[in-house]
PADOLUM-330129 format. One record per residue: residue number from 1; residue in three letters; x negated, y negated, z negated of N, C-alpha, C in turn. Coordinates in steps of 0.2 Angstrom, whole numbers, plus 5000, padded with zeros to 4 digits. Each point is the difference from the previous one (the first is absolute). Example, Ala and Ser with C-alpha at 12.3 -4.5 7.8 and 13.67 -1.06 7.14 Angstrom:
{node 1, ala, {4934, 5028, 4961}, {5004, 4994, 5000}, {4996, 4994, 5000}},
{node 2, ser, {5002, 4995, 5004}, {4996, 4994, 4999}, {5004, 4995, 4997}},
***
This chain:
{node 1, met, {4732, 4427, 4430}, {4994, 5003, 4997}, {4997, 4995, 4995}},
{node 2, thr, {4998, 5003, 4994}, {4997, 4995, 4995}, {4993, 4999, 5002}},
{node 3, leu, {4997, 4995, 4996}, {4993, 4998, 5001}, {4995, 5006, 4999}},
{node 4, ser, {5002, 5003, 4994}, {4995, 5006, 4998}, {5001, 5005, 5005}},
{node 5, ala, {5006, 5002, 5003}, {5000, 5005, 5005}, {4997, 4998, 5006}},
{node 6, thr, {5000, 4994, 5002}, {4997, 4998, 5006}, {4992, 5001, 4999}},
{node 7, ile, {4997, 4998, 4995}, {4993, 5001, 4998}, {4998, 5007, 5000}},
{node 8, gln, {5004, 5004, 4997}, {4999, 5007, 5000}, {5000, 5003, 5007}},
{node 9, gly, {5004, 4998, 5004}, {5001, 5003, 5007}, {4994, 4997, 5004}},
{node 10, leu, {4998, 4994, 4999}, {4994, 4998, 5004}, {4993, 5003, 4998}},
{node 11, thr, {5000, 5002, 4994}, {4993, 5003, 4997}, {5000, 5007, 5001}},
{node 12, glu, {5005, 5004, 5002}, {5000, 5007, 5001}, {4996, 5001, 5007}},
{node 13, gly, {4996, 5006, 5000}, {4996, 5001, 5006}, {5004, 5004, 5005}},
{node 14, cys, {5007, 4999, 5001}, {5003, 5004, 5005}, {5006, 4995, 5002}},
{node 15, his, {5004, 5002, 5005}, {5006, 4997, 5002}, {5005, 5005, 5002}},
{node 16, ser, {5006, 4997, 5000}, {5006, 5005, 5002}, {5001, 5000, 5007}},
{node 17, ala, {5001, 5006, 5003}, {5002, 5000, 5007}, {5007, 5002, 5001}},
{node 18, gly, {5004, 4999, 4995}, {5007, 5001, 5001}, {5002, 5007, 4997}},
{node 19, ala, {5006, 5001, 4998}, {5003, 5007, 4998}, {4995, 5003, 4994}},
{node 20, gly, {4998, 4995, 4996}, {4996, 5003, 4994}, {4993, 5002, 5002}},
{node 21, thr, {4998, 4999, 5006}, {4993, 5003, 5002}, {4995, 4994, 4998}},
{node 22, val, {4994, 5003, 4997}, {4995, 4995, 4998}, {4994, 5002, 5004}},
{node 23, val, {4997, 4995, 5003}, {4994, 5000, 5005}, {4994, 4997, 4997}},
{node 24, pro, {4995, 5003, 4999}, {4994, 4997, 4998}, {4998, 4994, 5004}},
{node 25, met, {4997, 4995, 4997}, {4998, 4994, 5004}, {4992, 5000, 5001}},
{node 26, ser, {4998, 4997, 5005}, {4993, 4999, 5001}, {4997, 4995, 4995}},
{node 27, phe, {4993, 5000, 5000}, {4997, 4996, 4996}, {5002, 4992, 5001}},
{node 28, gly, {5000, 4999, 5007}, {5002, 4993, 5002}, {5007, 4998, 4997}},
{node 29, asp, {5005, 5004, 5001}, {5006, 4999, 4998}, {5001, 4999, 4992}},
{node 30, val, {4996, 5005, 4997}, {5000, 4999, 4992}, {4997, 4994, 4998}},
{node 31, leu, {4994, 4998, 5003}, {4997, 4994, 4998}, {5004, 4994, 5001}},
{node 32, lys, {5004, 5000, 5006}, {5004, 4994, 5002}, {5005, 4999, 4994}},
{node 33, arg, {5003, 5006, 4998}, {5006, 4999, 4995}, {4997, 4998, 4993}},
{node 34, gln, {4994, 5002, 4999}, {4997, 4998, 4993}, {4998, 4993, 5000}},
{node 35, cys, {4998, 4997, 5006}, {4998, 4993, 5000}, {5007, 4996, 5000}},
{node 36, ile, {5005, 5002, 5003}, {5006, 4997, 5000}, {5002, 4999, 4993}},
{node 37, val, {5000, 5005, 4996}, {5002, 5000, 4993}, {4995, 4995, 4996}},
{node 38, ala, {4994, 5000, 5001}, {4995, 4995, 4997}, {5002, 4993, 5002}},
{node 39, cys, {5001, 4999, 5006}, {5002, 4993, 5003}, {5007, 4998, 4997}},
{node 40, phe, {5005, 5004, 4999}, {5006, 4999, 4998}, {5000, 4998, 4992}},
{node 41, leu, {4996, 5004, 4996}, {4999, 4998, 4993}, {4996, 4993, 4999}},
{node 42, tyr, {4995, 4999, 5005}, {4997, 4994, 4999}, {5004, 4994, 5002}},
{node 43, ser, {5005, 5001, 5004}, {5004, 4994, 5002}, {5005, 4998, 4994}},
{node 44, lys, {5001, 5005, 4996}, {5004, 4999, 4994}, {4996, 4996, 4995}},
{node 45, met, {4994, 5000, 5000}, {4995, 4997, 4995}, {4999, 4993, 5003}},
{node 46, thr, {5002, 4998, 5006}, {4998, 4993, 5002}, {5007, 4997, 5003}},
{node 47, cys, {5000, 4994, 5001}, {5006, 4996, 5002}, {4997, 4995, 5005}},
{node 48, arg, {5001, 5000, 5006}, {4998, 4996, 5005}, {4993, 4998, 5000}},
{node 49, gly, {4996, 5005, 4999}, {4993, 4999, 5000}, {4997, 4998, 4993}},
{node 50, arg, {5004, 4999, 4995}, {4998, 4999, 4993}, {5000, 5006, 4996}},
{node 51, thr, {4995, 5001, 4997}, {4999, 5006, 4995}, {5004, 4999, 4994}},
{node 52, arg, {5005, 5004, 4998}, {5004, 5000, 4994}, {4996, 5001, 4994}},
{node 53, tyr, {4995, 5004, 5001}, {4995, 5001, 4994}, {4993, 5002, 5002}},
{node 54, ala, {4996, 4999, 4995}, {4993, 4999, 5002}, {4997, 5007, 5003}},
{node 55, gly, {5003, 5006, 4998}, {4997, 5006, 5002}, {5003, 5003, 5006}},
{node 56, ala, {5004, 4996, 5004}, {5003, 5002, 5006}, {4995, 5003, 5006}},
{node 57, ser, {4995, 4996, 5001}, {4995, 5002, 5005}, {4996, 5006, 4998}},
{node 58, leu, {4998, 5001, 4994}, {4997, 5006, 4998}, {5004, 5006, 5000}},
{node 59, thr, {5007, 4999, 4998}, {5004, 5005, 5000}, {5001, 5002, 5008}},
{node 60, phe, {5001, 4996, 5004}, {5001, 5001, 5007}, {4994, 5005, 5003}},
{node 61, ser, {4994, 4998, 4998}, {4994, 5004, 5002}, {5000, 5007, 4997}},
{node 62, ile, {5002, 5000, 4994}, {5001, 5007, 4997}, {5005, 5004, 5004}},
{node 63, leu, {5006, 4997, 5001}, {5005, 5003, 5004}, {4998, 5003, 5006}},
{node 64, met, {4996, 4996, 5004}, {4997, 5002, 5007}, {4995, 5006, 4999}},
{node 65, asp, {4996, 5000, 4995}, {4996, 5006, 4998}, {5004, 5006, 4999}},
{node 66, val, {5005, 4999, 4996}, {5004, 5006, 4998}, {5003, 5002, 5007}},
{node 67, ala, {5003, 4996, 5004}, {5003, 5002, 5006}, {4995, 5004, 5005}},
{node 68, val, {4994, 4998, 5000}, {4995, 5004, 5004}, {4999, 5007, 4997}},
{node 69, his, {4999, 5000, 4993}, {4998, 5006, 4997}, {5006, 5005, 5000}},
{node 70, arg, {5006, 4998, 4999}, {5006, 5004, 5001}, {5001, 5003, 5007}},
{node 71, ser, {4999, 4996, 5005}, {5000, 5002, 5007}, {4995, 5006, 5001}},
{node 72, leu, {4994, 4998, 4998}, {4995, 5006, 5001}, {5002, 5006, 4997}},
{node 73, ser, {5002, 4999, 4993}, {5001, 5006, 4996}, {5006, 5004, 5003}},
{node 74, thr, {5005, 4997, 5003}, {5006, 5003, 5003}, {4998, 5004, 5006}},
{node 75, val, {4996, 4997, 5005}, {4998, 5003, 5006}, {4995, 5005, 4999}},
{node 76, glu, {4995, 4999, 4996}, {4995, 5005, 4999}, {5003, 5006, 4996}},
{node 77, gly, {5004, 4999, 4996}, {5004, 5006, 4996}, {5003, 5004, 5005}},
{node 78, asp, {5003, 4997, 5005}, {5004, 5004, 5005}, {4995, 5004, 5004}},
{node 79, ile, {4994, 4997, 5002}, {4995, 5003, 5004}, {4997, 5006, 4996}},
{node 80, met, {4998, 4999, 4994}, {4997, 5005, 4996}, {5004, 5006, 4999}},
{node 81, ala, {5007, 4999, 5000}, {5005, 5005, 4999}, {5000, 5005, 5006}},
{node 82, asp, {4999, 4997, 5006}, {5000, 5004, 5006}, {4993, 5003, 5002}},
{node 83, thr, {4995, 4998, 4996}, {4993, 5002, 5002}, {4999, 5007, 4997}},
{node 84, pro, {4998, 5005, 5004}, {4998, 5007, 4997}, {4994, 4999, 4995}},
{node 85, arg, {5000, 5004, 4995}, {4995, 5000, 4995}, {4994, 5005, 5003}},
{node 86, leu, {4994, 4997, 5001}, {4995, 5004, 5003}, {4997, 5004, 4994}},
{node 87, thr, {4998, 5006, 5001}, {4997, 5005, 4996}, {4993, 5002, 5002}},
{node 88, lys, {4996, 5002, 4996}, {4993, 5003, 5003}, {5001, 5006, 5004}},
{node 89, pro, {4996, 5001, 5005}, {5000, 5007, 5004}, {4999, 5005, 4995}},
{node 90, glu, {5002, 5006, 5002}, {4999, 5006, 4995}, {4993, 5002, 4999}},
{node 91, trp, {4996, 4998, 5005}, {4993, 5002, 4998}, {4997, 4995, 4995}},
{node 92, glu, {5002, 4994, 5000}, {4998, 4995, 4995}, {5002, 5002, 4993}},
{node 93, ile, {5006, 5003, 5000}, {5003, 5002, 4993}, {4996, 5006, 4998}},
{node 94, arg, {4999, 5004, 5005}, {4996, 5006, 4998}, {4993, 4999, 4997}},
{node 95, leu, {4997, 4995, 5004}, {4993, 4998, 4998}, {5000, 4997, 4993}},
{node 96, ser, {5005, 4995, 4999}, {5001, 4997, 4993}, {5001, 5005, 4995}},
{node 97, ala, {5003, 5006, 5001}, {5002, 5005, 4995}, {4993, 5004, 4999}},
{node 98, leu, {4996, 5001, 5005}, {4995, 5005, 4999}, {4993, 4996, 4997}},
{node 99, leu, {5000, 4994, 5002}, {4993, 4996, 4998}, {4999, 5000, 4993}},
{node 100, pro, {5005, 4999, 4996}, {4998, 5000, 4992}, {4998, 5007, 4998}},
{node 101, leu, {5002, 5006, 5004}, {4999, 5007, 4998}, {4993, 5001, 5003}},
{node 102, phe, {4998, 4997, 5005}, {4993, 5002, 5003}, {4995, 4997, 4996}},
{node 103, gly, {4994, 5003, 5001}, {4994, 4997, 4997}, {4994, 5003, 5003}},
{node 104, his, {4994, 5000, 4997}, {4994, 5002, 5002}, {5001, 5007, 5004}},
{node 105, arg, {4997, 5000, 5007}, {5000, 5006, 5004}, {5007, 5001, 5004}},
{node 106, asn, {5005, 4996, 4999}, {5006, 5001, 5004}, {4998, 4996, 5006}},
{node 107, trp, {5004, 5001, 5006}, {4999, 4997, 5006}, {5006, 4997, 5003}},
{node 108, ile, {5000, 4995, 5003}, {5006, 4997, 5004}, {4997, 4999, 5007}},
{node 109, val, {5003, 5003, 5005}, {4998, 5000, 5007}, {5005, 4996, 5004}},
{node 110, val, {4998, 4995, 5004}, {5004, 4997, 5005}, {4998, 5002, 5007}},
{node 111, ala, {5005, 5004, 5002}, {4998, 5004, 5006}, {5003, 4998, 5007}},
{node 112, asp, {4997, 5002, 5005}, {5003, 4998, 5007}, {5006, 5006, 5001}},
{node 113, ser, {5004, 4999, 5005}, {5006, 5004, 5001}, {4998, 5007, 5002}},
{node 114, ala, {4994, 5002, 5002}, {4999, 5007, 5002}, {4997, 5003, 4994}},
{node 115, tyr, {4999, 4997, 4994}, {4997, 5004, 4994}, {5004, 5006, 4999}},
{node 116, pro, {4997, 5006, 4999}, {5004, 5006, 4999}, {5002, 5000, 4992}},
{node 117, ala, {5006, 5004, 5000}, {5003, 5001, 4994}, {4996, 5006, 4997}},
{node 118, gln, {4997, 4999, 4994}, {4996, 5005, 4997}, {5003, 5005, 4995}},
{node 119, ser, {4998, 5006, 4999}, {5004, 5005, 4997}, {4999, 5000, 4992}},
{node 120, arg, {4995, 4997, 4998}, {4998, 5001, 4993}, {5006, 4996, 4996}},
{node 121, pro, {5002, 5004, 4994}, {5005, 4997, 4996}, {4999, 4993, 4997}},
{node 122, gly, {4994, 4999, 4999}, {4998, 4993, 4997}, {5000, 4994, 5004}},
{node 123, ile, {5001, 5002, 5007}, {5000, 4994, 5005}, {5007, 4999, 5002}},
{node 124, glu, {5002, 4994, 4999}, {5007, 4997, 5001}, {5000, 4996, 5006}},
{node 125, thr, {5003, 5001, 5006}, {5000, 4996, 5006}, {5007, 4997, 5001}},
{node 126, ile, {5000, 4993, 5001}, {5006, 4996, 5001}, {4999, 4996, 5006}},
{node 127, val, {5006, 4999, 5004}, {4999, 4996, 5006}, {5003, 4993, 4999}},
{node 128, ser, {4996, 4995, 5001}, {5002, 4993, 4998}, {5004, 4997, 5005}},
{node 129, gly, {4999, 5001, 5007}, {5004, 4997, 5005}, {4997, 4993, 5001}},
{node 130, ser, {4994, 4998, 4997}, {4998, 4993, 5000}, {4993, 5000, 5003}},
{node 131, gly, {4997, 4994, 5002}, {4994, 4999, 5003}, {4994, 5002, 4995}},
{node 132, gln, {4995, 5003, 5003}, {4994, 5002, 4996}, {4997, 4995, 4996}},
{node 133, leu, {4999, 4994, 5003}, {4996, 4995, 4997}, {5005, 4997, 4994}},
{node 134, glu, {5006, 5000, 5001}, {5005, 4998, 4995}, {5000, 5004, 4994}},
{node 135, val, {5000, 5007, 5001}, {5000, 5005, 4995}, {4993, 4999, 4996}},
{node 136, ala, {4995, 5000, 5004}, {4993, 4999, 4997}, {4999, 4994, 4995}},
{node 137, arg, {5003, 4995, 5003}, {5000, 4994, 4996}, {5003, 5000, 4993}},
{node 138, lys, {5006, 5003, 5000}, {5004, 5001, 4994}, {4998, 5005, 4995}},
{node 139, val, {4997, 5005, 5003}, {4996, 5005, 4996}, {4994, 4997, 4996}},
{node 140, leu, {4996, 4996, 5004}, {4994, 4996, 4998}, {5002, 4995, 4994}},
{node 141, asp, {5006, 4997, 5002}, {5002, 4995, 4995}, {5003, 5003, 4993}},
{node 142, ala, {5003, 5006, 5001}, {5003, 5003, 4994}, {4994, 5003, 4996}},
{node 143, val, {4995, 5003, 5003}, {4994, 5002, 4996}, {4996, 4995, 4997}},
{node 144, thr, {4999, 4994, 5004}, {4997, 4995, 4997}, {5003, 4997, 4994}},
{node 145, ala, {5007, 4999, 5000}, {5004, 4997, 4995}, {5000, 5005, 4994}},
{node 146, ser, {4999, 5006, 5000}, {5000, 5005, 4995}, {4994, 4999, 4995}},
{node 147, lys, {5001, 5001, 4994}, {4994, 5000, 4995}, {4996, 5006, 4999}},
{node 148, his, {5004, 5006, 5001}, {4997, 5006, 4999}, {4996, 5004, 5005}},
{node 149, val, {5001, 4997, 5006}, {4996, 5003, 5006}, {4997, 4995, 5005}},
{node 150, arg, {4995, 5002, 5003}, {4997, 4997, 5006}, {4999, 5005, 5005}},
{node 151, ala, {4998, 4998, 5006}, {5000, 5004, 5006}, {4993, 5000, 5003}},
{node 152, asn, {4997, 5006, 5002}, {4995, 5001, 5005}, {5003, 5001, 5006}},
{node 153, val, {4999, 4996, 5005}, {5004, 5000, 5007}, {4995, 5003, 5005}},
{node 154, tyr, {5003, 5005, 5003}, {4996, 5004, 5005}, {5004, 4999, 5007}},
{node 155, leu, {4996, 4999, 5005}, {5002, 5000, 5007}, {4996, 5005, 5005}},
{node 156, asp, {5004, 5002, 5005}, {4997, 5004, 5005}, {4994, 4997, 5003}},
{node 157, lys, {4994, 5003, 5000}, {4995, 4997, 5004}, {5001, 5000, 5008}},
{node 158, glu, {5004, 5004, 5002}, {5002, 5001, 5007}, {5003, 4994, 5003}},
{node 159, leu, {5004, 4996, 4995}, {5003, 4994, 5002}, {4996, 4995, 5003}},
{node 160, glu, {4994, 4999, 4998}, {4995, 4995, 5003}, {4998, 5002, 5007}},
{node 161, phe, {5001, 5006, 5003}, {4998, 5002, 5006}, {5006, 5001, 5005}},
{node 162, val, {5006, 4999, 4998}, {5006, 5002, 5004}, {5000, 4994, 5005}},
{node 163, pro, {5000, 5002, 5007}, {5000, 4994, 5005}, {5007, 4997, 5001}},
{node 164, glu, {5000, 4994, 5002}, {5007, 4997, 5001}, {5003, 5003, 5006}},
{node 165, asp, {4997, 5002, 5005}, {5003, 5003, 5006}, {5004, 5007, 4998}},
{node 166, asp, {4997, 5003, 4995}, {5004, 5006, 4998}, {5005, 4999, 4995}},
{node 167, ala, {4999, 4995, 4996}, {5005, 4998, 4995}, {5002, 4993, 5000}},
{node 168, pro, {5004, 4998, 5004}, {5002, 4992, 5001}, {5002, 4998, 4993}},
{node 169, gly, {4997, 4994, 4998}, {5001, 4997, 4994}, {4995, 5001, 4994}},
{node 170, val, {4996, 5005, 5002}, {4995, 5002, 4994}, {4995, 4994, 4998}},
{node 171, met, {4998, 4996, 5005}, {4996, 4995, 4998}, {5003, 4995, 4996}},
{node 172, arg, {5006, 4998, 5001}, {5004, 4995, 4996}, {5001, 5003, 4993}},
{node 173, tyr, {5002, 5007, 5000}, {5001, 5003, 4994}, {4994, 5000, 4995}},
{node 174, arg, {4994, 5001, 5003}, {4994, 5000, 4996}, {4999, 4994, 4997}},
{node 175, asp, {5001, 4994, 5004}, {4999, 4994, 4997}, {5005, 4998, 4994}},
{node 176, gln, {5006, 5002, 5001}, {5005, 4999, 4995}, {4999, 5004, 4994}},
{node 177, leu, {4997, 5006, 5001}, {4999, 5005, 4994}, {4994, 4997, 4996}},
{node 178, ala, {4995, 4998, 5004}, {4994, 4997, 4997}, {5002, 4994, 4995}},
{node 179, ala, {5004, 4996, 5003}, {5003, 4994, 4996}, {5003, 5002, 4994}},
{node 180, leu, {5004, 5005, 5001}, {5004, 5003, 4994}, {4996, 5003, 4994}},
{node 181, leu, {4995, 5004, 5003}, {4996, 5004, 4995}, {4993, 4997, 4998}},
{node 182, gly, {4999, 4994, 5002}, {4994, 4997, 5000}, {4997, 5000, 4993}},
{node 183, lys, {5004, 4998, 4995}, {4998, 5000, 4993}, {5000, 5007, 4997}},
{node 184, ala, {5003, 5005, 5003}, {5000, 5007, 4997}, {4994, 5004, 5002}},
{node 185, asn, {4996, 4997, 5004}, {4993, 5003, 5002}, {5001, 5007, 5002}},
{node 186, pro, {5004, 5002, 5005}, {5002, 5007, 5001}, {4993, 5004, 5002}},
{node 187, thr, {5001, 5007, 4999}, {4994, 5004, 5002}, {5003, 5004, 5006}},
{node 188, arg, {4995, 5001, 5005}, {5002, 5003, 5006}, {4996, 5007, 5001}},
{node 189, leu, {5005, 5005, 5000}, {4997, 5007, 5001}, {5004, 5003, 5005}},
{node 190, leu, {4997, 5006, 5003}, {5003, 5004, 5005}, {5007, 5002, 4997}},
{node 191, his, {5004, 5000, 5005}, {5007, 5002, 4998}, {5001, 5007, 4996}},
{node 192, glu, {4996, 5005, 5003}, {5000, 5007, 4996}, {4997, 4999, 4993}},
{node 193, glu, {4995, 4996, 4999}, {4997, 5000, 4994}, {5005, 4997, 4995}},
{node 194, ile, {5004, 4995, 5002}, {5005, 4997, 4995}, {5005, 5005, 4999}},
{node 195, ile, {5003, 5003, 5005}, {5005, 5005, 4999}, {4997, 5006, 4995}},
{node 196, ala, {4994, 5002, 5001}, {4997, 5005, 4995}, {5001, 4997, 4993}},
{node 197, arg, {4998, 4994, 4999}, {5000, 4997, 4993}, {5007, 5000, 4997}},
{node 198, leu, {5005, 4998, 5005}, {5007, 5000, 4998}, {5003, 5006, 4998}},
{node 199, asp, {4998, 5005, 5004}, {5002, 5007, 4999}, {4998, 5003, 4994}},
{node 200, glu, {4993, 4999, 4998}, {4998, 5002, 4994}, {5003, 4997, 4994}},
{node 201, ser, {5002, 4993, 5000}, {5003, 4997, 4995}, {5007, 5003, 4999}},
{node 202, ala, {5004, 5001, 5006}, {5007, 5003, 5000}, {5000, 5006, 4997}},
{node 203, gln, {4995, 5004, 4999}, {5001, 5006, 4996}, {5002, 4999, 4993}},
{node 204, val, {4998, 4995, 4997}, {5001, 4998, 4993}, {5005, 4994, 4999}},
{node 205, phe, {4999, 4995, 5004}, {5002, 4993, 4999}, {5005, 4999, 5006}},
{node 206, arg, {5005, 4996, 4998}, {5006, 4998, 5005}, {4997, 4995, 5005}},
{node 207, val, {5003, 5000, 5006}, {4999, 4996, 5006}, {5006, 4998, 5003}},
{node 208, leu, {5001, 4993, 5001}, {5005, 4997, 5004}, {4998, 4998, 5006}},
{node 209, ile, {5004, 5003, 5006}, {4998, 4998, 5007}, {5006, 4996, 5002}},
{node 210, ile, {4999, 4994, 5003}, {5005, 4996, 5002}, {4999, 4999, 5008}},
{node 211, lys, {5004, 5003, 5004}, {4999, 5000, 5007}, {5003, 4993, 5003}},
{node 212, thr, {4997, 4997, 5005}, {5002, 4994, 5003}, {5002, 5001, 5007}},
{node 213, glu, {5002, 4995, 5003}, {5001, 5000, 5007}, {4994, 4999, 5005}},
{node 214, met, {4994, 5000, 4997}, {4994, 4999, 5004}, {4999, 5005, 5005}},
{node 215, thr, {4998, 4998, 5006}, {4999, 5005, 5005}, {4993, 4999, 5003}},
{node 216, ile, {4995, 4998, 4996}, {4993, 5000, 5002}, {4996, 5005, 4996}},
{node 217, pro, {4996, 5004, 5003}, {4997, 5005, 4996}, {4994, 4997, 4995}},
{node 218, tyr, {4999, 5004, 4995}, {4995, 4999, 4995}, {5001, 4993, 4996}},
{node 219, thr, {5006, 4999, 4999}, {5002, 4993, 4997}, {5002, 5001, 4992}},
{node 220, thr, {5000, 5007, 4998}, {5002, 5001, 4993}, {4996, 4996, 4995}},
{node 221, val, {5003, 4998, 4995}, {4997, 4996, 4994}, {5000, 5005, 4994}},
{node 222, phe, {4995, 5002, 4997}, {5000, 5004, 4994}, {4998, 4996, 4994}},
{node 223, phe, {5005, 5001, 4995}, {4998, 4996, 4994}, {4999, 5006, 4994}},
{node 224, gln, {4994, 5000, 4998}, {4998, 5005, 4995}, {5000, 4996, 4994}},
{node 225, leu, {5005, 5002, 4995}, {5001, 4996, 4994}, {4994, 5001, 4995}},
{node 226, asn, {4998, 4995, 4996}, {4995, 5001, 4995}, {5003, 4996, 4994}},
{node 227, cys, {4996, 5001, 4994}, {5002, 4996, 4994}, {4999, 4993, 5001}},
{node 228, gly, {5006, 4996, 4998}, {4999, 4993, 5001}, {4997, 4996, 4995}},
{node 229, tyr, {4999, 5004, 4994}, {4997, 4996, 4994}, {4993, 5003, 4999}},
{node 230, trp, {4997, 5004, 5004}, {4993, 5003, 4999}, {4997, 5000, 5007}},
{node 231, ser, {4994, 4997, 5000}, {4996, 4999, 5006}, {4996, 5006, 5002}},
{node 232, asp, {4998, 5001, 5006}, {4995, 5005, 5002}, {4993, 4999, 4997}},
{node 233, glu, {4998, 4994, 4999}, {4994, 4998, 4996}, {5000, 5002, 4993}},
{node 234, gly, {5006, 4999, 4997}, {5001, 5002, 4993}, {5000, 5008, 4999}},
{node 235, glu, {5002, 5003, 5005}, {5000, 5007, 5000}, {4993, 5003, 5000}},
{node 236, gln, {4996, 4997, 5005}, {4993, 5002, 5001}, {4996, 4999, 4994}},
{node 237, arg, {5001, 4994, 4996}, {4996, 4999, 4994}, {5002, 5005, 4995}},
{node 238, leu, {5007, 5001, 4999}, {5002, 5005, 4995}, {4997, 5007, 5001}},
{node 239, arg, {4999, 5002, 5007}, {4997, 5006, 5001}, {4993, 5000, 4998}},
{node 240, arg, {4996, 4995, 5001}, {4993, 4999, 4998}, {4999, 5001, 4993}},
{node 241, phe, {5005, 4997, 4996}, {4999, 5000, 4993}, {5002, 5007, 4997}},
{node 242, met, {5004, 5004, 5003}, {5002, 5006, 4998}, {4995, 5006, 5001}},
{node 243, pro, {4997, 5003, 4994}, {4995, 5005, 5001}, {5003, 5006, 5005}},
{node 244, gly, {4996, 5002, 5005}, {5002, 5006, 5004}, {5006, 4998, 5005}},
{node 245, ala, {5002, 4994, 5000}, {5005, 4998, 5005}, {4997, 4999, 5007}},
{node 246, lys, {5004, 5002, 5005}, {4998, 4999, 5007}, {5003, 4994, 5003}},
***
């Protein structure tokens, strides 16, 4: 075997198992072969400890760096090829598609698992299969990141009074929800009052309901969208300036 063929065989990230079979090598095996190549080439640059030319040591250092880099590239490439590509859940894809269409007076509802399917054509209900806090966080992040809308957040007032004995886990959930929505300054209203507002909007404006795996009552989070580039205060001043405006 020629010198060039030997070096090529050593630097490949696989080895032969006989009968033409090629077996991928582990990172350790690949690195070992790459280092052997570096040492072999360095030995050709020196003679009995004496450097044949001034750049030998630097060249050896570069060769070792290349050995490690090639070993990592070979093994990581094999790992990435075998790793399934993760995609967004369908509910996130749907949210991403609808959010640019939604605006002032549209609603996004993150509901518990017993939330009913409503019959109005403008209300779209999807099942996320995900945890309620996870979905609420992603909806909040998506709305916050958008430039055209902001959200008025509503919570059921009943949630404050649900006892732990009747709904295990509710105390921990209330703490987690408060931490998540702290800056959103949510408004708490009776459940039926929120539903009445939602139902009134749904007569004209679209509503997206995302059901979650939550099994604690009165945990639904309601996002009523508003204009992101026009404040409530600005609207009030405008109405004061307009003759006859209410």
